[in-house]
C-alpha positions as YAML, in Angstrom:
chain: A
units: angstrom
residues:
- id: 1
  name: MET
  ca: [-2.57, 10.42, 12.04]
- id: 2
  name: LYS
  ca: [-2.29, 12.27, 15.35]
- id: 3
  name: ILE
  ca: [1.01, 12.11, 17.23]
- id: 4
  name: VAL
  ca: [2.75, 14.13, 19.94]
- id: 5
  name: ILE
  ca: [6.03, 15.82, 18.99]
- id: 6
  name: ASN
  ca: [8.06, 17.55, 21.68]
- id: 7
  name: GLY
  ca: [4.97, 17.70, 23.89]
- id: 8
  name: GLU
  ca: [2.63, 19.16, 21.25]
- id: 9
  name: GLY
  ca: [-0.19, 17.15, 19.69]
- id: 10
  name: ILE
  ca: [-0.17, 17.48, 15.90]
- id: 11
  name: GLN
  ca: [-1.88, 15.94, 12.90]
- id: 12
  name: ILE
  ca: [0.45, 14.59, 10.22]
- id: 13
  name: PRO
  ca: [-0.46, 13.37, 6.71]
- id: 14
  name: ASP
  ca: [-1.31, 9.68, 6.38]
- id: 15
  name: THR
  ca: [1.60, 9.35, 3.93]
- id: 16
  name: VAL
  ca: [4.09, 10.03, 6.75]
- id: 17
  name: ILE
  ca: [4.41, 6.46, 8.01]
- id: 18
  name: THR
  ca: [8.05, 6.18, 9.16]
- id: 19
  name: VAL
  ca: [10.43, 8.24, 11.25]
- id: 20
  name: SER
  ca: [12.54, 9.09, 8.19]
- id: 21
  name: LEU
  ca: [9.44, 10.38, 6.36]
- id: 22
  name: LEU
  ca: [8.54, 12.42, 9.44]
- id: 23
  name: LEU
  ca: [11.98, 14.05, 9.43]
- id: 24
  name: LYS
  ca: [11.63, 14.75, 5.71]
- id: 25
  name: HIS
  ca: [8.15, 16.22, 6.29]
- id: 26
  name: PHE
  ca: [9.66, 18.72, 8.75]
- id: 27
  name: GLU
  ca: [12.74, 19.29, 6.53]
- id: 28
  name: LEU
  ca: [15.09, 17.81, 9.16]
- id: 29
  name: GLU
  ca: [16.44, 14.90, 7.09]
- id: 30
  name: GLN
  ca: [19.75, 16.68, 6.41]
- id: 31
  name: LYS
  ca: [20.32, 17.74, 10.03]
- id: 32
  name: VAL
  ca: [21.94, 15.83, 12.86]
- id: 33
  name: VAL
  ca: [19.01, 14.83, 15.07]
- id: 34
  name: ILE
  ca: [18.27, 12.55, 17.98]
- id: 35
  name: VAL
  ca: [14.84, 10.91, 17.84]
- id: 36
  name: GLU
  ca: [13.11, 9.37, 20.83]
- id: 37
  name: LEU
  ca: [9.98, 7.32, 20.12]
- id: 38
  name: ASN
  ca: [7.81, 6.40, 23.08]
- id: 39
  name: GLN
  ca: [10.75, 6.93, 25.48]
- id: 40
  name: THR
  ca: [13.21, 4.86, 23.42]
- id: 41
  name: ILE
  ca: [16.07, 6.56, 21.58]
- id: 42
  name: LEU
  ca: [16.26, 5.33, 18.00]
- id: 43
  name: ASP
  ca: [19.48, 4.58, 16.20]
- id: 44
  name: LYS
  ca: [19.67, 6.57, 12.96]
- id: 45
  name: ALA
  ca: [19.85, 3.32, 10.98]
- id: 46
  name: MET
  ca: [16.34, 2.47, 12.27]
- id: 47
  name: HIS
  ca: [14.63, 5.68, 11.08]
- id: 48
  name: ALA
  ca: [13.65, 4.29, 7.66]
- id: 49
  name: GLU
  ca: [12.11, 1.10, 9.02]
- id: 50
  name: THR
  ca: [10.47, 2.40, 12.20]
- id: 51
  name: VAL
  ca: [6.75, 2.73, 11.51]
- id: 52
  name: LEU
  ca: [4.73, 5.40, 13.27]
- id: 53
  name: SER
  ca: [1.36, 4.74, 14.92]
- id: 54
  name: ASP
  ca: [-1.48, 6.98, 15.96]
- id: 55
  name: GLY
  ca: [-0.77, 8.38, 19.43]
- id: 56
  name: ASP
  ca: [3.03, 7.93, 19.32]
- id: 57
  name: ARG
  ca: [5.06, 10.31, 21.48]
- id: 58
  name: ILE
  ca: [8.16, 11.61, 19.73]
- id: 59
  name: GLU
  ca: [10.92, 13.89, 20.95]
- id: 60
  name: ILE
  ca: [13.23, 15.38, 18.32]
- id: 61
  name: ALA
  ca: [16.41, 17.20, 19.31]
- id: 62
  name: HIS
  ca: [18.70, 18.82, 16.79]
- id: 63
  name: PHE
  ca: [21.91, 20.70, 17.26]
- id: 64
  name: VAL
  ca: [22.35, 24.37, 16.55]
- id: 65
  name: GLY
  ca: [25.80, 25.89, 16.05]
- id: 66
  name: GLY
  ca: [26.92, 29.25, 17.27]
- id: 67
  name: GLY
  ca: [28.54, 30.85, 20.20]
...
């Protein structure tokens, strides 16, 4: 499946079918992240049931500590 993440077109495995699986694929499932799918911010509770489609545009923001 081809999707756009943070402005970059990428190919992801066909087994990555939900937002939660996408976060796991990129090893972000344990981080605090904000996910926007096709210009709609998703509630974290919706990650497991939100199915991805070819051509989806996703923005992922995660927080980095430090000073």
